[in-house]
Legacy VTK file of the C-alpha trace (Angstrom):
# vtk DataFile Version 3.0
C-alpha trace
ASCII
DATASET POLYDATA
POINTS 170 float
118.137 126.091 52.515
121.409 127.148 54.069
123.733 124.689 55.666
127.069 125.041 57.219
130.032 123.208 58.455
131.399 124.786 61.723
135.158 124.773 62.526
137.832 126.465 64.457
140.015 125.801 61.392
140.531 128.373 58.666
141.227 127.765 54.982
139.426 124.496 54.421
139.007 124.150 50.719
137.291 120.762 50.426
135.292 118.836 52.901
136.046 115.120 52.279
133.742 112.341 53.657
135.130 110.897 56.998
133.999 108.273 59.485
131.239 109.455 61.783
132.597 110.470 65.160
129.253 108.618 66.587
127.710 105.561 65.547
124.367 105.960 63.794
122.241 103.411 62.336
121.306 105.496 59.145
125.119 106.250 58.397
126.671 103.314 56.780
129.883 105.042 55.339
132.000 108.128 55.509
130.159 111.466 55.462
130.532 115.207 55.594
128.269 116.688 58.445
126.544 120.111 58.178
124.083 121.810 60.154
121.050 123.915 59.258
120.947 127.611 59.640
118.082 127.196 61.990
120.092 125.190 64.508
123.544 126.762 63.777
123.573 128.387 67.295
124.088 124.962 68.890
127.626 124.849 67.120
128.785 128.447 67.612
131.114 127.202 70.477
134.527 125.656 70.474
134.340 122.010 69.198
135.234 120.300 72.279
133.036 122.513 74.621
130.310 120.334 76.349
126.821 121.748 76.207
123.278 121.205 76.889
120.989 122.961 74.427
117.217 123.016 74.277
114.098 124.827 73.152
110.432 124.559 73.723
108.284 122.677 71.129
104.649 123.205 70.488
103.743 120.259 72.676
106.154 120.977 75.429
104.642 120.939 79.066
104.232 124.449 80.703
105.843 123.127 83.885
109.102 122.226 81.706
108.970 125.712 80.042
108.725 127.339 83.554
111.418 125.265 84.958
114.120 125.439 82.263
113.277 128.558 80.276
111.497 130.755 82.744
110.653 134.284 81.743
113.400 134.613 79.075
112.377 136.124 75.681
114.870 133.868 73.738
113.811 130.958 71.924
116.958 128.714 72.188
119.092 128.065 75.317
122.763 126.826 75.381
124.223 125.942 78.771
127.985 125.510 79.199
130.215 125.009 82.366
132.171 127.904 83.903
135.442 126.469 82.893
134.641 127.058 79.176
133.380 130.541 79.374
136.652 132.307 78.621
137.681 130.029 75.775
134.092 130.578 74.354
134.723 134.313 74.359
138.212 134.104 72.815
137.408 131.615 70.062
136.927 132.468 66.344
134.639 130.169 64.504
134.652 129.760 60.717
131.232 128.966 59.037
131.654 127.170 55.847
128.399 127.489 53.728
127.972 124.416 51.721
125.773 123.744 48.664
122.818 121.730 49.842
121.935 119.761 46.745
123.943 116.550 47.951
122.870 116.545 51.680
120.156 114.755 53.194
118.535 115.283 56.548
119.854 113.087 59.277
118.302 114.622 62.507
115.646 117.102 62.221
115.868 118.005 65.967
119.544 118.639 65.817
119.501 120.174 62.533
122.141 117.494 61.121
122.592 117.028 57.418
125.072 114.641 55.824
126.588 114.058 52.348
128.529 111.145 51.029
130.575 113.347 48.483
133.317 115.584 48.623
131.957 119.242 49.080
133.571 122.562 48.138
132.370 125.497 50.323
130.319 128.214 48.526
131.119 130.830 51.170
133.083 131.346 54.310
132.054 133.590 57.315
134.254 134.440 60.276
132.544 134.825 63.766
134.755 136.418 66.242
132.140 137.392 68.954
130.197 134.149 69.698
128.176 135.732 72.566
126.860 138.360 70.293
126.397 135.909 67.410
124.300 133.562 69.706
122.205 136.595 70.965
121.597 137.565 67.221
120.220 134.112 66.658
117.701 134.299 69.415
119.913 132.133 71.766
120.763 132.660 75.249
124.090 131.487 76.616
123.890 130.251 80.260
126.890 129.419 82.332
126.694 126.940 85.093
129.116 125.011 87.385
128.278 121.748 85.891
126.188 120.483 83.005
125.739 116.759 83.964
122.677 117.116 86.229
121.042 119.463 83.821
121.580 116.932 80.927
119.709 114.254 82.769
116.815 116.814 83.693
116.494 117.974 80.185
116.525 114.532 78.696
113.603 113.523 80.961
111.576 116.875 80.038
109.248 117.473 77.190
111.598 120.059 75.575
113.549 119.664 72.447
117.292 118.996 73.515
120.605 118.101 72.327
123.648 117.111 74.624
126.907 117.681 72.864
130.561 116.647 73.723
129.225 115.449 77.199
132.557 113.268 77.590
134.294 116.654 78.330
131.652 117.788 80.955
133.023 118.077 84.757
LINES 1 171
170 0 1 2 3 4 5 6 7 8 9 10 11 12 13 14 15 16 17 18 19 20 21 22 23 24 25 26 27 28 29 30 31 32 33 34 35 36 37 38 39 40 41 42 43 44 45 46 47 48 49 50 51 52 53 54 55 56 57 58 59 60 61 62 63 64 65 66 67 68 69 70 71 72 73 74 75 76 77 78 79 80 81 82 83 84 85 86 87 88 89 90 91 92 93 94 95 96 97 98 99 100 101 102 103 104 105 106 107 108 109 110 111 112 113 114 115 116 117 118 119 120 121 122 123 124 125 126 127 128 129 130 131 132 133 134 135 136 137 138 139 140 141 142 143 144 145 146 147 148 149 150 151 152 153 154 155 156 157 158 159 160 161 162 163 164 165 166 167 168 169
């Protein structure tokens, strides 16, 4: 299993456990967050960029698939606001591959893993063209004026979804 820490910061040599930016019942002390390779596409954006991401599950209703996915051949969908598009195009992302031994699954739908130990990366990858990287990962980037209404609609759907950094949405 490959897991990564995604950052706009280069040169990180050690990941030290820190307080979770969000309260979770299952996280009781400082952690290092990582994301699975399968769900990495959700994080190939500037950290503070608000987004609504989703994909169809086996039990998703056809009406939801028709409404939110349409005829696209992509598996994953990432929606951002227009005001973030230029920053997405210009941002360089560093993918720190982390050894998975000390990590435990935190949220399967989001692909989150956590470790309570200090972690040294085993590899670092630079991603300079996020739009192409998303396409290569079977993800479609959609740019909309605002994602707030979409976030509500997706949360009421049968699709697997994640809303990230919504405090920054317009």
